[in-house]
C-alpha positions as CSV (number, residue, x, y, z in Angstrom):
1,X,0.0,0.0,0.0
2,X,1.3,3.5,-0.9
3,X,1.8,6.0,1.9
4,X,0.4,9.5,1.7
5,X,3.9,10.9,1.1
6,X,4.4,8.6,-1.8
7,X,1.1,9.7,-3.3
8,X,2.2,13.3,-2.9
9,X,0.0,14.1,0.1
10,X,1.0,15.8,3.3
11,X,-0.9,13.8,6.0
12,X,-3.5,11.2,6.8
13,X,-6.3,13.5,5.8
14,X,-5.5,12.8,2.1
15,X,-5.9,9.1,2.4
16,X,-9.7,8.8,2.0
17,X,-9.6,10.9,-1.2
18,X,-6.7,8.8,-2.5
19,X,-8.5,5.6,-1.6
20,X,-11.7,6.8,-3.1
21,X,-9.9,7.8,-6.4
22,X,-8.1,4.5,-6.5
23,X,-11.4,2.6,-5.9
24,X,-13.1,4.5,-8.7
25,X,-10.2,3.8,-11.0
26,X,-10.4,0.1,-10.3
27,X,-14.1,0.1,-10.8
28,X,-13.7,1.9,-14.1
29,X,-11.1,-0.5,-15.3
30,X,-13.3,-3.5,-14.2
31,X,-16.2,-2.0,-16.1
32,X,-14.2,-1.5,-19.2
33,X,-12.8,-5.1,-19.1
34,X,-16.3,-6.4,-18.5
35,X,-17.7,-4.5,-21.4
36,X,-15.0,-5.7,-23.7
37,X,-15.5,-9.3,-22.6
38,X,-19.2,-9.1,-23.4
39,X,-18.6,-7.7,-26.9
40,X,-15.6,-10.0,-27.8
41,X,-15.6,-13.8,-27.9
42,X,-14.2,-15.5,-24.8
43,X,-12.0,-17.9,-26.8
44,X,-8.4,-16.5,-26.8
45,X,-7.8,-17.5,-30.4
46,X,-10.8,-15.6,-31.8
47,X,-10.8,-12.7,-29.2
48,X,-7.1,-11.9,-29.9
49,X,-7.7,-12.0,-33.6
50,X,-10.6,-9.6,-33.3
51,X,-8.5,-7.2,-31.2
52,X,-5.7,-7.2,-33.7
53,X,-8.3,-6.6,-36.5
54,X,-9.7,-3.7,-34.5
55,X,-6.1,-2.3,-34.3
56,X,-5.7,-2.5,-38.0
57,X,-9.0,-0.8,-38.6
58,X,-8.0,2.0,-36.3
59,X,-4.8,2.5,-38.2
60,X,-6.7,2.5,-41.5
61,X,-9.4,4.8,-40.4
62,X,-7.1,7.4,-38.7
63,X,-4.7,7.1,-41.5
64,X,-7.4,8.2,-43.9
65,X,-8.3,11.1,-41.5
66,X,-4.6,12.1,-41.3
67,X,-4.3,12.5,-45.1
68,X,-7.7,14.2,-45.3
69,X,-6.6,16.8,-42.7
70,X,-3.2,17.1,-44.4
71,X,-4.9,18.1,-47.7
72,X,-6.7,20.9,-45.8
73,X,-3.8,22.2,-43.8
74,X,-0.9,21.9,-46.3
75,X,-0.4,22.8,-49.9
76,X,-1.0,20.1,-52.5
77,X,2.6,20.0,-53.4
78,X,3.7,19.5,-49.8
79,X,1.1,16.7,-49.4
80,X,2.3,15.0,-52.5
81,X,5.9,15.1,-51.4
82,X,5.0,14.0,-47.8
83,X,3.0,11.1,-49.1
84,X,5.9,10.0,-51.4
85,X,8.4,10.3,-48.6
86,X,6.4,8.3,-46.1
87,X,5.6,5.6,-48.7
88,X,9.3,5.3,-49.4
89,X,10.0,5.1,-45.6
90,X,7.4,2.4,-45.1
91,X,8.6,0.4,-48.0
92,X,12.2,0.6,-46.7
93,X,11.1,-0.3,-43.2
94,X,9.2,-3.4,-44.5
95,X,12.4,-4.5,-46.2
96,X,14.6,-3.6,-43.2
97,X,12.6,-5.3,-40.5
98,X,13.5,-8.7,-42.1
99,X,10.0,-10.1,-41.3
100,X,11.1,-10.4,-37.6
101,X,7.5,-9.4,-36.7
102,X,6.3,-12.9,-37.7
103,X,9.4,-14.3,-36.2
104,X,8.6,-12.9,-32.8
105,X,5.0,-14.0,-33.0
106,X,6.3,-17.5,-33.7
107,X,9.0,-17.8,-31.1
108,X,8.4,-15.4,-28.2
109,X,5.6,-17.7,-26.7
110,X,8.2,-20.4,-26.2
111,X,11.3,-18.2,-25.4
112,X,11.2,-18.5,-21.6
113,X,13.9,-16.5,-19.9
114,X,15.3,-15.5,-23.3
115,X,12.3,-13.3,-24.0
116,X,13.9,-9.9,-23.3
117,X,17.1,-10.8,-25.1
118,X,15.2,-12.0,-28.1
119,X,13.1,-8.9,-28.4
120,X,16.1,-6.5,-27.9
121,X,18.2,-8.5,-30.5
122,X,15.4,-8.3,-33.1
123,X,15.0,-4.6,-32.3
124,X,18.7,-3.8,-32.8
125,X,19.1,-5.9,-35.9
126,X,16.1,-4.6,-37.7
127,X,16.5,-1.0,-36.7
128,X,20.2,-1.0,-37.7
129,X,19.5,-2.7,-41.1
130,X,16.6,-0.3,-41.8
131,X,18.8,2.7,-41.1
132,X,21.4,1.4,-43.5
133,X,18.8,0.8,-46.2
134,X,17.4,4.3,-45.6
135,X,20.8,6.0,-45.8
136,X,21.5,4.1,-49.1
137,X,18.1,5.3,-50.4
138,X,19.0,8.9,-49.6
139,X,22.3,8.5,-51.4
140,X,20.5,7.2,-54.5
141,X,17.7,9.8,-54.6
142,X,19.4,11.8,-57.5
143,X,19.3,8.6,-59.5
144,X,15.9,7.2,-58.4
145,X,13.7,10.2,-58.0
146,X,14.7,13.9,-58.0
147,X,11.3,14.8,-56.6
148,X,12.5,13.8,-53.1
149,X,15.6,15.9,-53.0
150,X,14.3,17.7,-50.0
151,X,15.1,14.5,-48.0
152,X,18.8,15.2,-48.5
153,X,18.6,18.2,-46.2
154,X,20.6,17.1,-43.1
155,X,17.8,17.6,-40.6
156,X,15.0,16.2,-42.7
157,X,17.3,13.3,-43.8
158,X,18.1,12.5,-40.2
159,X,14.4,12.4,-39.4
160,X,13.7,10.2,-42.4
161,X,16.3,7.7,-41.4
162,X,15.2,7.8,-37.8
163,X,11.5,7.4,-38.7
164,X,12.3,4.4,-41.0
165,X,14.3,2.7,-38.2
166,X,11.6,3.6,-35.6
167,X,8.9,2.2,-37.8
168,X,10.6,-1.2,-37.8
169,X,10.5,-1.3,-34.0
170,X,6.9,-0.1,-34.1
171,X,6.0,-3.1,-36.2
172,X,8.1,-5.5,-34.0
173,X,6.6,-4.2,-30.8
174,X,3.1,-5.2,-32.2
175,X,4.5,-8.6,-32.9
176,X,5.9,-8.9,-29.4
177,X,2.8,-7.8,-27.7
178,X,0.7,-10.2,-29.8
179,X,3.1,-13.1,-29.0
180,X,2.8,-12.3,-25.3
181,X,-1.0,-12.3,-25.5
182,X,-1.4,-8.5,-25.1
183,X,-3.5,-7.7,-28.2
184,X,-5.4,-5.1,-26.2
185,X,-2.2,-3.2,-25.7
186,X,-1.7,-3.3,-29.5
187,X,-5.0,-1.5,-29.9
188,X,-4.0,1.1,-27.2
189,X,-0.6,1.9,-28.6
190,X,-1.9,2.2,-32.1
191,X,-4.5,4.6,-30.8
192,X,-1.8,6.7,-29.1
193,X,0.1,6.8,-32.3
194,X,-2.9,7.8,-34.3
195,X,-3.9,10.6,-31.9
196,X,-0.3,11.9,-31.6
197,X,0.4,12.1,-35.3
198,X,-2.8,14.2,-35.9
199,X,-1.9,16.6,-33.1
200,X,1.6,17.0,-34.3
201,X,0.3,17.4,-37.9
202,X,-1.8,20.3,-36.7
203,X,1.2,21.8,-34.8
204,X,3.4,21.5,-38.0
205,X,0.7,23.3,-40.0
206,X,0.4,26.1,-37.4
207,X,4.2,26.6,-37.6
208,X,4.1,26.4,-41.4
209,X,6.7,23.6,-41.5
210,X,7.3,22.3,-45.0
211,X,8.3,19.0,-43.5
212,X,5.4,18.9,-41.0
213,X,3.9,15.7,-42.4
214,X,7.1,13.7,-42.1
215,X,8.0,15.3,-38.7
216,X,4.6,14.6,-37.3
217,X,4.9,10.9,-38.3
218,X,8.3,10.6,-36.8
219,X,7.3,12.4,-33.5
220,X,4.2,10.2,-33.1
221,X,6.3,7.1,-33.6
222,X,8.7,8.2,-30.8
223,X,5.8,8.7,-28.4
224,X,4.2,5.4,-29.3
225,X,7.6,3.6,-28.9
226,X,8.1,5.1,-25.4
227,X,4.7,4.1,-24.2
228,X,4.5,0.7,-25.7
229,X,8.0,-0.5,-24.8
230,X,7.6,0.8,-21.2
231,X,4.6,-1.5,-20.9
232,X,6.3,-4.3,-22.8
233,X,9.6,-4.3,-21.0
234,X,8.4,-3.5,-17.5
235,X,5.2,-5.6,-17.4
236,X,4.6,-8.1,-20.3
237,X,8.2,-9.5,-20.7
238,X,8.9,-10.0,-16.9
239,X,5.5,-11.6,-16.4
240,X,6.1,-14.0,-19.4
241,X,9.6,-14.9,-18.2
242,X,8.3,-15.7,-14.7
243,X,5.5,-17.8,-16.0
244,X,7.6,-19.7,-18.5
245,X,10.9,-19.9,-16.7
246,X,11.4,-23.6,-17.7
247,X,11.2,-23.0,-21.4
248,X,14.4,-22.9,-23.4
249,X,14.9,-21.0,-26.6
250,X,14.5,-23.4,-29.6
251,X,17.5,-24.1,-31.7
252,X,18.3,-23.0,-35.3
253,X,16.4,-19.7,-35.1
254,X,18.7,-18.0,-37.7
255,X,17.8,-20.5,-40.4
256,X,14.1,-20.1,-39.7
257,X,14.3,-16.3,-39.8
258,X,16.2,-16.4,-43.1
259,X,13.8,-18.7,-44.8
260,X,10.7,-16.9,-43.4
261,X,12.2,-13.6,-44.6
262,X,12.7,-15.0,-48.2
263,X,9.1,-16.1,-48.2
264,X,7.8,-12.8,-47.0
265,X,9.7,-11.0,-49.8
266,X,7.8,-13.0,-52.3
267,X,4.5,-12.1,-50.6
268,X,5.5,-8.4,-50.4
269,X,6.5,-8.4,-54.0
270,X,3.0,-9.6,-55.0
271,X,1.4,-6.9,-53.0
272,X,3.7,-4.0,-54.0
273,X,4.6,-4.7,-57.6
274,X,1.1,-5.0,-59.1
275,X,0.5,-1.2,-58.7
276,X,3.8,-0.6,-60.6
277,X,2.6,-2.9,-63.3
278,X,-0.6,-1.1,-63.6
279,X,1.2,2.3,-63.7
280,X,3.7,1.2,-66.3
281,X,1.1,-0.6,-68.5
282,X,-2.0,1.6,-68.2
283,X,-0.8,5.0,-66.9
284,X,-1.4,7.2,-63.8
285,X,-5.2,7.5,-63.9
286,X,-5.7,3.7,-64.1
287,X,-3.1,3.3,-61.3
288,X,-5.2,5.6,-59.1
289,X,-8.3,3.5,-59.7
290,X,-6.4,0.3,-58.9
291,X,-4.8,1.8,-55.7
292,X,-8.1,2.9,-54.2
293,X,-9.8,-0.4,-54.9
294,X,-6.8,-2.3,-53.5
295,X,-6.8,-0.2,-50.3
296,X,-10.5,-1.1,-49.7
297,X,-10.2,-4.7,-50.7
298,X,-7.1,-5.3,-48.7
299,X,-9.0,-4.7,-45.5
300,X,-10.4,-8.3,-45.9
301,X,-6.9,-9.6,-46.3
302,X,-5.9,-7.9,-43.0
303,X,-8.7,-9.7,-41.2
304,X,-7.3,-13.0,-42.2
305,X,-3.7,-12.0,-41.4
306,X,-4.7,-10.9,-37.9
307,X,-6.5,-14.1,-37.2
308,X,-3.4,-15.9,-38.5
309,X,-1.2,-14.2,-36.0
310,X,-3.5,-15.2,-33.2
311,X,-3.4,-18.8,-34.6
312,X,0.4,-19.0,-34.5
313,X,0.6,-17.8,-30.9
314,X,-2.1,-20.2,-29.7
315,X,-0.6,-23.1,-31.7
316,X,2.8,-22.6,-30.1
317,X,1.2,-22.6,-26.6
318,X,-1.0,-25.6,-27.4
319,X,0.5,-27.5,-30.3
320,X,-1.8,-30.5,-29.8
321,X,-4.7,-28.3,-30.7
322,X,-3.2,-26.9,-33.9
323,X,-5.5,-28.7,-36.4
324,X,-8.6,-27.8,-34.3
325,X,-7.6,-24.2,-34.1
326,X,-6.8,-23.9,-37.8
327,X,-10.2,-25.3,-38.7
328,X,-11.7,-22.9,-36.2
329,X,-10.0,-20.0,-38.0
330,X,-11.1,-21.2,-41.4
331,X,-14.7,-21.5,-40.2
332,X,-14.9,-18.3,-38.2
333,X,-12.9,-16.1,-40.6
334,X,-14.8,-17.6,-43.5
335,X,-18.1,-16.4,-42.0
336,X,-16.7,-12.9,-41.4
337,X,-15.2,-12.7,-44.9
338,X,-18.5,-13.9,-46.5
339,X,-20.3,-11.0,-44.9
340,X,-17.6,-8.5,-45.9
341,X,-17.5,-9.8,-49.4
342,X,-21.3,-9.5,-49.8
343,X,-21.2,-5.9,-48.6
344,X,-18.4,-4.9,-50.9
345,X,-19.6,-6.8,-54.0
346,X,-23.1,-5.3,-53.6
347,X,-22.0,-1.8,-52.6
348,X,-18.9,-1.4,-54.8
349,X,-20.3,1.2,-57.1
350,X,-21.6,3.4,-54.3
351,X,-18.5,2.9,-52.1
352,X,-16.2,4.1,-55.0
353,X,-18.6,6.9,-56.0
354,X,-17.7,8.6,-52.7
355,X,-14.3,9.3,-54.2
356,X,-15.5,10.4,-57.7
357,X,-17.5,9.1,-60.6
358,X,-14.3,7.9,-62.4
359,X,-13.5,5.5,-59.6
360,X,-16.9,4.0,-59.7
361,X,-16.9,3.7,-63.4
362,X,-13.5,2.1,-63.8
363,X,-13.0,0.4,-60.4
364,X,-16.2,-1.4,-59.6
365,X,-15.5,-4.8,-61.2
366,X,-11.9,-4.6,-60.0
367,X,-13.0,-4.0,-56.3
368,X,-15.5,-6.9,-56.6
369,X,-12.8,-9.3,-57.9
370,X,-10.4,-8.3,-55.2
371,X,-13.0,-8.8,-52.5
372,X,-13.8,-12.3,-53.9
373,X,-10.1,-13.2,-53.9
374,X,-10.1,-12.7,-50.1
375,X,-12.0,-16.0,-49.8
376,X,-9.4,-18.3,-51.4
377,X,-6.7,-16.2,-49.7
378,X,-8.1,-17.4,-46.4
379,X,-7.0,-20.9,-47.3
380,X,-3.6,-19.8,-48.4
381,X,-3.0,-17.6,-45.3
382,X,-4.1,-20.3,-42.9
383,X,-1.8,-22.8,-44.6
384,X,1.1,-20.4,-44.4
385,X,0.5,-19.9,-40.6
386,X,0.2,-23.6,-40.0
387,X,3.5,-24.2,-41.8
388,X,5.1,-21.4,-39.9
389,X,3.9,-22.9,-36.6
390,X,5.3,-26.3,-37.6
391,X,8.5,-24.9,-39.2
392,X,7.8,-26.5,-42.6
393,X,10.1,-24.0,-44.2
394,X,10.4,-25.3,-47.8
395,X,6.7,-25.5,-48.3
396,X,6.3,-22.2,-46.5
397,X,8.6,-20.4,-49.0
398,X,7.3,-22.3,-51.9
399,X,3.7,-21.3,-51.4
400,X,4.5,-17.6,-51.2
401,X,6.8,-17.8,-54.2
402,X,4.0,-19.5,-56.2
403,X,1.6,-16.8,-55.3
404,X,4.0,-14.1,-56.4
405,X,4.8,-15.7,-59.7
406,X,1.1,-16.4,-60.5
407,X,-0.1,-12.9,-59.5
408,X,2.6,-11.0,-61.4
409,X,2.6,-13.3,-64.4
410,X,-1.2,-13.2,-64.8
411,X,-1.3,-9.4,-64.2
412,X,1.4,-8.8,-66.8
413,X,-0.6,-10.9,-69.3
414,X,-4.1,-9.6,-68.6
415,X,-3.6,-5.9,-68.0
416,X,-3.0,-5.1,-71.7
417,X,-6.0,-7.2,-72.6
418,X,-8.6,-6.4,-69.9
419,X,-7.4,-3.1,-68.6
420,X,-7.3,-2.5,-64.8
421,X,-9.9,-5.2,-64.3
422,X,-7.2,-7.7,-65.4
423,X,-5.4,-7.1,-62.1
424,X,-8.5,-8.2,-60.2
425,X,-8.8,-11.3,-62.4
426,X,-5.1,-12.0,-61.8
427,X,-5.5,-11.9,-58.0
428,X,-8.7,-14.0,-58.0
429,X,-7.2,-16.6,-60.4
430,X,-3.9,-16.8,-58.6
431,X,-5.5,-17.3,-55.1
432,X,-7.9,-20.0,-56.5
433,X,-5.0,-21.8,-58.2
434,X,-3.2,-21.9,-54.8
435,X,-6.2,-22.7,-52.6
436,X,-7.6,-25.5,-54.7
437,X,-4.6,-27.9,-54.3
438,X,-4.2,-26.9,-50.7
439,X,-7.8,-28.1,-50.1
440,X,-7.4,-31.2,-52.2
441,X,-4.1,-32.3,-50.6
442,X,-4.8,-30.8,-47.2
443,X,-3.2,-33.8,-45.5
444,X,0.2,-32.4,-46.7
445,X,0.0,-29.4,-44.4
446,X,-3.1,-29.9,-42.1
447,X,-2.5,-33.3,-40.5
448,X,-4.1,-34.7,-37.4
449,X,-0.8,-35.5,-35.6
450,X,0.9,-32.7,-33.8
451,X,3.8,-31.3,-35.8
452,X,7.0,-29.7,-34.5
453,X,6.1,-26.4,-32.9
454,X,8.9,-25.8,-30.4
């Protein structure tokens, strides 16, 4: 129990007020937890997946608000440069983080007393490599894109490199909190990040800072990192190490990390290179139609990815239930996706019309195809997560490589023939061509015996 001096009081007269305040705080916390428990499923696998999905939706929603406000507070040219700079930073961070986010989700649950060391090692490796990649990008700006020359200013360049390195830790801390069964904290720290970047964006506009967009992003990252890692290192990690003191770190982590990273590069290439194919083949206007449809349709992919992260964590904790849990994710996520697909397919023209008549005219069929492709993607994603839990590395990399080759190959062939709709056909066809054999030969990856999960 705290003394009155420790609470900042001067005598015993302060104690009733402090106790009353503490009691109200506890009752409020209990009420919030009870309300969340009533809304969300009680099963950890599904509840944690839902919380991670909520976090992604918060990021998406506030991200849209961030750019909407930026268009009102900053000149169009400044917004364009800021968007390009942040897009480059996020791409470099995704390359530089070496897919250690999924690595932490896979191995932190069974890391025992090595938990803190494993988190800090991943932080240092990914942040250092991301900084190197960002510095190399700055050096190559005159060759790659002269439009981002403002990043070569020493102060702005330093912020760019720091933001890129910080974003890798931002991604990894989400993975660590997920692995340690703290998805509610992921929602909280993403909410802090969202609120901070909008407040700093307003401050930058008030001060008429040309680099206000980039600086607001970097500042919000710093605030989020301080808050989340204080909770992670002071509470989640020590609790996990005490509760799992007998666990030893599994061997051959480096080989797993390397193989998983290679597979993630194929997956990232499928996601990021199709827009470039559209731009190079059909031009900037069609690229805009594709990009907006992809942003909307990708929300369904995120739901599956978040459920998959929860699946990996639970499978490592209870490997004997992996098959049951995987089937649970397939059924539950399938029902969620079916509802989302129906809404998007039926409402695509009106959803896109909110952004302009051209988007509705040219992007409706594309958005419908992308939404439909989320259904076979569920089978692909669950298979990848099961293989990740079981450390079936060759098949893990092979599946992601196959998806990349099919998507890019079909898109390159269909775009000149069908226009932007060809990208949607490519995604749906590629996902179906992957999902069909996975369902037919499911005994190759979804077997009833417990695989290696340590």
